[in-house]
VOPAGU-2260 file (C-alpha; in pm, 1 decimal, decimal comma):
REM VOPAGU-2260
SITE   aa  ch    i         X         Y         Z
SITE  MET   A    0   11457,8    9151,6    5152,3
SITE  LYS   A    1   11258,1    9430,5    5307,8
SITE  LYS   A    2   10929,2    9278,6    5170,5
SITE  GLN   A    3   11010,7    8939,9    5322,3
SITE  THR   A    4   11090,3    9105,6    5662,2
SITE  ASN   A    5   10752,6    9290,7    5653,7
SITE  ASP   A    6   10575,4    8965,8    5547,1
SITE  PHE   A    7   10736,0    8779,4    5837,1
SITE  LEU   A    8   10639,5    9050,0    6089,7
SITE  LYS   A    9   10279,4    9023,5    5966,4
SITE  TYR   A   10   10293,6    8649,3    6002,4
SITE  VAL   A   11   10410,0    8656,9    6362,1
SITE  ILE   A   12   10219,2    8974,0    6472,8
SITE  VAL   A   13    9999,7    8800,8    6738,9
SITE  PRO   A   14   10287,6    8664,7    6957,6
SITE  VAL   A   15   10502,6    8982,3    6888,0
SITE  VAL   A   16   10212,1    9201,3    7005,5
SITE  ILE   A   17   10167,6    8983,8    7319,2
SITE  LEU   A   18   10548,8    9010,5    7378,7
SITE  ALA   A   19   10530,4    9384,0    7340,1
SITE  ILE   A   20   10250,2    9402,0    7599,2
SITE  PHE   A   21   10459,9    9186,5    7831,6
SITE  ALA   A   22   10755,7    9417,7    7793,1
SITE  ILE   A   23   10535,5    9724,7    7865,7
SITE  VAL   A   24   10395,9    9546,7    8178,1
SITE  ALA   A   25   10750,4    9452,8    8292,8
SITE  ILE   A   26   10863,1    9809,8    8254,5
SITE  ILE   A   27   10564,3    9951,9    8444,5
SITE  TYR   A   28   10623,8    9686,9    8719,7
SITE  HIS   A   29   10985,3    9796,7    8745,0
SITE  LEU   A   30   10917,1   10168,0    8739,9
SITE  PHE   A   31   10639,1   10172,3    8999,3
SITE  ASN   A   32   10766,8    9878,0    9209,9
SITE  LEU   A   33   10438,4    9695,9    9183,6
SITE  PRO   A   34   10368,4    9367,9    9362,8
SITE  SER   A   35   10547,9    9051,9    9244,5
SITE  TYR   A   36   10370,0    8752,1    9086,0
SITE  ALA   A   37   10377,4    8570,4    9417,3
SITE  GLU   A   38   10223,7    8863,0    9599,1
SITE  MET   A   39    9956,6    8901,9    9330,0
SITE  LYS   A   40    9887,1    8531,3    9360,7
SITE  GLU   A   41    9835,9    8568,9    9739,4
SITE  TRP   A   42    9603,0    8871,8    9687,3
SITE  ILE   A   43    9389,2    8686,3    9436,8
SITE  LYS   A   44    9371,1    8384,4    9666,4
SITE  ASP   A   45    9249,5    8608,1    9947,3
SITE  ALA   A   46    8994,7    8775,1    9716,3
SITE  PHE   A   47    8858,2    8437,5    9617,1
SITE  ALA   A   48    8834,4    8333,9    9983,5
SITE  ILE   A   49    8644,0    8658,3   10087,4
SITE  HIS   A   50    8429,5    8731,3    9781,9
SITE  GLY   A   51    8401,9    8394,4    9626,3
SITE  TYR   A   52    8193,4    8353,9    9310,7
SITE  SER   A   53    8157,8    8727,4    9241,5
SITE  VAL   A   54    8533,1    8754,6    9180,0
SITE  VAL   A   55    8511,4    8476,8    8929,3
SITE  PHE   A   56    8222,2    8639,8    8745,5
SITE  LEU   A   57    8366,0    8987,4    8747,7
SITE  GLY   A   58    8707,0    8860,4    8643,1
SITE  ALA   A   59    8551,8    8675,9    8347,8
SITE  LEU   A   60    8373,7    9005,3    8233,7
SITE  ALA   A   61    8711,4    9188,3    8260,4
SITE  GLU   A   62    8895,0    8919,8    8065,0
SITE  GLY   A   63    8634,7    8902,7    7792,3
SITE  ILE   A   64    8602,4    9262,5    7687,7
SITE  LEU   A   65    8799,4    9377,9    7381,6
SITE  LEU   A   66    9093,5    9604,8    7461,0
SITE  ALA   A   67    9065,3    9545,3    7844,1
SITE  ASN   A   68    9164,0    9192,9    7808,5
SITE  TRP   A   69    9486,1    9291,9    7616,3
SITE  TYR   A   70    9614,7    9436,5    7946,2
SITE  LEU   A   71    9525,2    9131,6    8161,1
SITE  PRO   A   72    9712,4    8795,9    8176,4
SITE  GLY   A   73    9497,5    8566,9    7960,5
SITE  SER   A   74    9292,4    8294,7    8117,7
SITE  VAL   A   75    9397,7    8383,6    8475,1
SITE  VAL   A   76    9040,4    8367,9    8588,9
SITE  MET   A   77    9011,4    8006,5    8464,2
SITE  VAL   A   78    9338,6    7903,8    8631,5
SITE  MET   A   79    9302,5    8080,2    8957,2
SITE  GLY   A   80    8929,3    8033,5    8980,5
SITE  VAL   A   81    8930,4    7652,0    8947,3
SITE  VAL   A   82    9243,0    7605,0    9158,8
SITE  PHE   A   83    9127,1    7815,3    9446,1
SITE  ALA   A   84    8770,4    7663,4    9415,2
SITE  LYS   A   85    8914,9    7338,8    9545,4
SITE  SER   A   86    9089,4    7502,6    9848,1
SITE  ASN   A   87    8804,9    7744,0    9935,3
SITE  GLY   A   88    8522,8    7486,3    9924,7
SITE  MET   A   89    8366,7    7644,7    9609,1
SITE  ASN   A   90    8190,8    7424,9    9345,0
SITE  PRO   A   91    8429,1    7393,7    9045,4
SITE  ILE   A   92    8136,0    7331,6    8808,1
SITE  LEU   A   93    7966,9    7655,1    8924,2
SITE  VAL   A   94    8292,9    7834,6    8884,0
SITE  ILE   A   95    8334,2    7717,7    8519,7
SITE  GLY   A   96    7967,8    7803,9    8455,3
SITE  LEU   A   97    8018,5    8160,0    8576,2
SITE  ILE   A   98    8330,6    8197,5    8360,9
SITE  ILE   A   99    8134,0    8078,4    8052,5
SITE  LEU   A  100    7840,5    8315,1    8137,5
SITE  GLY   A  101    8083,0    8610,8    8178,2
SITE  PHE   A  102    8267,0    8528,9    7850,6
SITE  LEU   A  103    7927,8    8487,6    7676,9
SITE  ILE   A  104    7805,7    8833,6    7789,2
SITE  THR   A  105    8126,7    8993,2    7673,2
SITE  THR   A  106    8119,3    8805,6    7346,6
SITE  VAL   A  107    7779,2    8956,6    7267,9
SITE  PHE   A  108    7913,1    9299,3    7380,4
SITE  ASN   A  109    8216,2    9266,4    7150,7
SITE  TYR   A  110    7984,0    9162,6    6862,4
SITE  ALA   A  111    7775,9    9474,9    6923,8
SITE  LEU   A  112    8107,5    9684,7    6924,4
SITE  GLY   A  113    8172,5    9569,8    6571,1
SITE  ARG   A  114    7815,1    9564,3    6434,5
SITE  TYR   A  115    7730,1    9920,5    6540,5
SITE  GLY   A  116    8069,4   10075,7    6472,6
SITE  TRP   A  117    8166,4   10144,6    6837,7
SITE  TYR   A  118    8495,0    9957,9    6785,6
SITE  ARG   A  119    8628,2   10260,1    6602,0
SITE  LEU   A  120    8679,3   10429,4    6938,2
SITE  LEU   A  121    8932,6   10160,6    7021,3
SITE  LEU   A  122    9144,0   10193,4    6701,5
SITE  LYS   A  123    9355,8   10463,5    6836,6
SITE  PHE   A  124    9472,1   10216,6    7107,5
SITE  GLY   A  125    9655,8   10008,4    6851,1
SITE  LEU   A  126    9391,0    9751,5    6763,2
SITE  ARG   A  127    9354,6    9863,5    6397,7
SITE  ASP   A  128    9602,9    9603,7    6245,6
SITE  ALA   A  129    9487,0    9319,5    6466,7
SITE  ILE   A  130    9117,9    9391,9    6374,7
SITE  GLU   A  131    9191,1    9413,1    6010,6
SITE  ARG   A  132    9388,4    9079,6    6004,6
SITE  THR   A  133    9120,7    8900,4    6210,0
SITE  LYS   A  134    8830,9    9049,3    5985,2
SITE  LYS   A  135    9000,7    8908,3    5676,8
SITE  ARG   A  136    9024,6    8568,8    5837,0
SITE  VAL   A  137    8665,5    8573,0    5962,1
SITE  LYS   A  138    8545,5    8687,0    5607,4
SITE  LYS   A  139    8742,6    8399,8    5451,4
SITE  GLN   A  140    8657,1    8115,1    5692,1
SITE  GLY   A  141    8320,5    8224,9    5824,3
SITE  LEU   A  142    8178,6    8142,7    6168,6
SITE  LYS   A  143    8366,8    7812,5    6188,3
SITE  ILE   A  144    8681,0    8021,3    6287,1
SITE  ILE   A  145    8503,8    8074,6    6624,9
SITE  PHE   A  146    8587,3    7716,4    6731,1
SITE  VAL   A  147    8954,2    7773,6    6656,8
SITE  THR   A  148    8997,4    8125,8    6813,2
SITE  TYR   A  149    8788,8    8102,0    7130,3
SITE  PHE   A  150    9061,0    7896,8    7294,1
SITE  HIS   A  151    9187,8    8225,6    7439,4
SITE  PRO   A  152    8972,9    8526,7    7548,5
SITE  ASN   A  153    9195,1    8785,1    7377,4
SITE  VAL   A  154    9179,4    8619,6    7036,8
SITE  GLY   A  155    8814,0    8536,3    7080,0
SITE  ALA   A  156    8725,6    8906,4    7151,6
SITE  LEU   A  157    8879,1    8997,5    6824,6
SITE  THR   A  158    8689,2    8732,4    6633,7
SITE  ALA   A  159    8355,1    8839,5    6790,9
SITE  THR   A  160    8414,3    9202,1    6714,0
SITE  CYS   A  161    8503,3    9128,7    6348,2
SITE  ALA   A  162    8192,2    8901,6    6324,2
SITE  GLY   A  163    7999,4    9216,3    6421,4
SITE  ILE   A  164    8182,3    9433,3    6174,2
SITE  LEU   A  165    8096,8    9191,1    5900,6
SITE  LYS   A  166    7731,5    9177,4    6017,9
SITE  LEU   A  167    7731,6    8795,6    6026,7
SITE  PRO   A  168    7387,3    8665,8    6142,8
SITE  PHE   A  169    7364,3    8712,4    6516,7
SITE  GLN   A  170    7164,8    8393,5    6592,0
SITE  ARG   A  171    7424,5    8166,4    6431,7
SITE  PHE   A  172    7701,2    8372,1    6581,7
SITE  PHE   A  173    7549,0    8327,1    6930,7
SITE  ILE   A  174    7504,7    7947,9    6883,4
SITE  TYR   A  175    7863,6    7899,0    6752,0
SITE  SER   A  176    8001,2    8112,2    7034,4
SITE  LEU   A  177    7808,1    7938,2    7304,6
SITE  SER   A  178    7923,5    7596,2    7177,0
SITE  ALA   A  179    8285,9    7709,6    7155,4
SITE  LEU   A  180    8284,7    7873,5    7492,6
SITE  ILE   A  181    8140,0    7566,9    7655,9
SITE  SER   A  182    8379,0    7332,4    7482,8
SITE  TRP   A  183    8700,0    7526,6    7550,8
SITE  ASN   A  184    8620,0    7632,7    7908,5
SITE  VAL   A  185    8508,7    7278,4    8010,3
SITE  LEU   A  186    8833,0    7151,6    7856,6
SITE  TRP   A  187    9059,9    7403,5    8027,9
SITE  GLY   A  188    8869,3    7373,5    8352,6
SITE  MET   A  189    8924,3    6987,8    8357,1
SITE  VAL   A  190    9297,8    7035,0    8280,3
SITE  VAL   A  191    9340,2    7293,0    8559,2
SITE  TYR   A  192    9135,7    7089,1    8810,1
SITE  ILE   A  193    9340,7    6769,2    8741,7
SITE  SER   A  194    9662,3    6963,5    8754,7
SITE  GLY   A  195    9579,8    7136,4    9074,3
SITE  PRO   A  196    9791,7    7406,7    9249,0
SITE  ALA   A  197   10102,5    7308,5    9046,8
SITE  ILE   A  198    9958,0    7483,3    8731,0
SITE  VAL   A  199    9957,6    7816,9    8923,5
SITE  GLU   A  200   10328,9    7788,7    8961,2
SITE  ILE   A  201   10361,0    7693,0    8588,0
SITE  VAL   A  202   10149,3    7989,8    8478,3
SITE  ASN   A  203   10381,6    8289,0    8537,4
SITE  PHE   A  204   10536,6    8555,8    8321,0
SITE  LYS   A  205   10873,5    8376,3    8282,2
SITE  ASN   A  206   10711,4    8059,1    8141,8
SITE  LEU   A  207   10467,1    8250,3    7929,6
SITE  LEU   A  208   10759,5    8443,0    7783,6
SITE  LEU   A  209   10930,3    8120,8    7691,6
SITE  ILE   A  210   10615,4    7980,4    7533,7
SITE  LEU   A  211   10580,7    8308,8    7322,7
SITE  LEU   A  212   10942,4    8295,5    7215,0
SITE  ALA   A  213   10895,0    7928,9    7110,5
SITE  TRP   A  214   10575,4    8025,6    6927,5
SITE  VAL   A  215   10780,5    8286,1    6730,9
SITE  VAL   A  216   11051,3    8034,3    6648,5
SITE  VAL   A  217   10790,4    7781,4    6517,2
SITE  LEU   A  218   10622,8    8049,4    6304,8
SITE  LEU   A  219   10968,6    8139,1    6174,2
SITE  PHE   A  220   11029,8    7786,6    6045,3
SITE  GLN   A  221   10676,8    7773,7    5897,1
SITE  PHE   A  222   10739,2    8102,0    5725,1
SITE  ILE   A  223   11067,6    7983,7    5577,5
SITE  ARG   A  224   10903,9    7666,9    5450,3
SITE  MET   A  225   10618,5    7874,9    5291,2
SITE  GLN   A  226   10878,5    8099,1    5118,3
SITE  GLN   A  227   11061,2    7787,4    4991,8
SITE  ARG   A  228   10746,5    7651,1    4846,0
SITE  LYS   A  229   10678,0    7977,2    4674,2
SITE  THR   A  230   11022,6    7971,0    4504,8
SITE  ILE   A  231   11009,7    7608,2    4388,3
SITE  PRO   A  232   10766,7    7659,1    4098,7
SITE  ILE   A  233   10977,8    7963,4    3988,9
SITE  LYS   A  234   11291,2    7751,6    3978,2
SITE  ILE   A  235   11105,8    7473,9    3781,8
SITE  HIS   A  236   10989,1    7735,8    3539,3
SITE  VAL   A  237   11333,0    7875,2    3488,2
SITE  ASN   A  238   11475,6    7536,4    3433,9
SITE  GLU   A  239   11214,3    7456,9    3167,9
SITE  MET   A  240   11282,4    7779,2    2990,7
SITE  ARG   A  241   11659,6    7709,0    2994,3
SITE  ASN   A  242   11607,0    7358,3    2837,8
SITE  LEU   A  243   11379,4    7501,2    2581,8
SITE  LEU   A  244   11632,1    7766,0    2477,7
SITE  GLN   A  245   11904,5    7500,4    2461,2
SITE  ASN   A  246   11685,7    7288,4    2229,5
SITE  ILE   A  247   11619,3    7580,6    2003,1
SITE  LEU   A  248   11987,9    7662,1    1980,8
SITE  ASN   A  249   12071,5    7301,4    1905,3
SITE  ILE   A  250   11827,7    7317,2    1616,7
């Protein structure tokens, strides 16, 4: 039973870690009476109005760097940037381009963290298990995993770092990363642009928490099915042995 519990926790580690980060953020907000989500949204809106494209680019850099992005709401630059671009007279295509450029720079930086061993400085901050799991996946699936994991900057940063740790060819890594970043950010940019300001109301801590809990529930059912599939061959084998023994006794 203990082994199954440990296996399940390993299986759902990503949403559990994100939930833990959410809990820490909520506690910090409560203890220090920090601004509410609505207040933060207004502050970000004002920052976009005053500083424009520089906020988009710097925000993308902050969201793309390993460790730093674990303490930031994922993809907030994409959502806020594209939405407020419409209301502030900014060019949405240029906004998406700056986001892609910012993520590409941090992707190369994260790769260097892994390749030259600098990532070891970050292990004490709780990234050891996440890096080890991602490294196994990258080693098993190769660079094609980039297209799957770059949908979110947090997960993509781990993949880029592990690609560096495994010393995968930089040229191929760069081409795969650029293709994935363009594909995902153009897709999300179109979704956000079409959705408009309504998506800003949807993307809040309460709804993200519900999504994470639903993610854990889905993974729970998948884990149960996997365990059942593992036990089926054993049951078949036991039944065959029982029939064989009965035949021997009948002889």
